N, C-alpha and C positions, 0 to 999 in steps of 0.2 A: 502492500499500499505504500509505501514511502518512496519509489516513484514514481505513482500515479499520482501522489499529490504535489511532488514537486512539477511535475508537467503538466499541471490544471494548474497551478500555481505560473507558471513562467510561459504556456501557448495562453491558457486564459485570458490569463493578465495581456498579452503583444494580441490578443483579438479582440479584447474592449476597448484599449486605446486606437487599433484601426480603426473601427466604428467608431468611434468617436469623434473620431477625423469626418467624418461624410453621414451622420444620421443627426438625427435631434434624438432628445434624450427616451421620446416614447416609441421610437423606430430602432432604437438599440438590440442589436442581438441579445437572447436571454440565454446563460451556457445552461444547457438540462443535462442530464442526466446522459441523452443517447449524444448529443453535441459533444460532450467532455468526453465520450468512449470513443470517437472518431477523433478529435484530435489528439489524444494521450494513444490510438493506436499507430496515429500519423509519427508522432512526434517520435514511437519506439522505430519505427522504419525508418525513418531517415540517420535514428544511431544505430541503425543495423541490425536492429535485434529483432529476431524473428518468433518473439512474444505478442502477445495480444492483450489487452486487461478486459475485464469480464463488470456487467454491469455490478456485482456486488460489492467490486473495488471501488471506483467510482463510486458507489453508494457510501460505504462506509468513508473514502477520501472525503466525501462533500461532508457528512457528518461529523468529520475533525477538522477541517479547516474552517467553518462556521460556528466550533463550539465554542462559547464567550472567552475563553480562557485561550482560546487561539487566533482568534478573532483576525481571520486571514482571508475569511468572504461572508458573505451576507446573502441571506435566504430571499428573494425574491418577493414572496406572498406569504401568506397562512400554510398555503397548502404543500409548500416547499416543492413547487414545480421547478425550478429554478434557482441560481445564484450569480451572483455578483462575486468579483473576487475584488478585494477593496487594497491589498495589496502587493505589488510585484515580486518578484523572486530575487531580494535584495539578498545581503548575508545573514543579515538578522533574522530573516523569515527563513529561511535556509536551513540554520543552524538552528532555532526552534524546528521545524519537521524532522530535519537528521536525531536532533536529545531526544524526541516523544515517543518517536517510534523504532526498532532496531530493526537492524541491516536484517533482511530475510537471507539463508542460503543462495549463495548462485542459481542453484537448478529453481528455489523458488522465484528468486527475483527475475529470469530466464522466462519461465512461466508466465511469471503475473505481470511484470510489467510494474 
């Protein structure tokens, strides 16, 4: 899940910044579970990984990133249909994610992303 969180922060933030340049707030895309799965899988592929993320991993990552103690993203509505990443992948955010989520074995990392 650690890599999934890192990719969501990195790629999700970049997508939001790109969208903000050309869209009004009302038209800004929302980062749903499905959209995040696509972004994470593409980031894994760009890093030459054969792994793919699972829906369960992205759901867990959303839950972690929106946790009030973590504060890296917020839910856009009460139904928890999508998130907005509130912090780019800066050193402090990355350190918090890496410290909080233990590193998985290499086999699990390759499987799960």
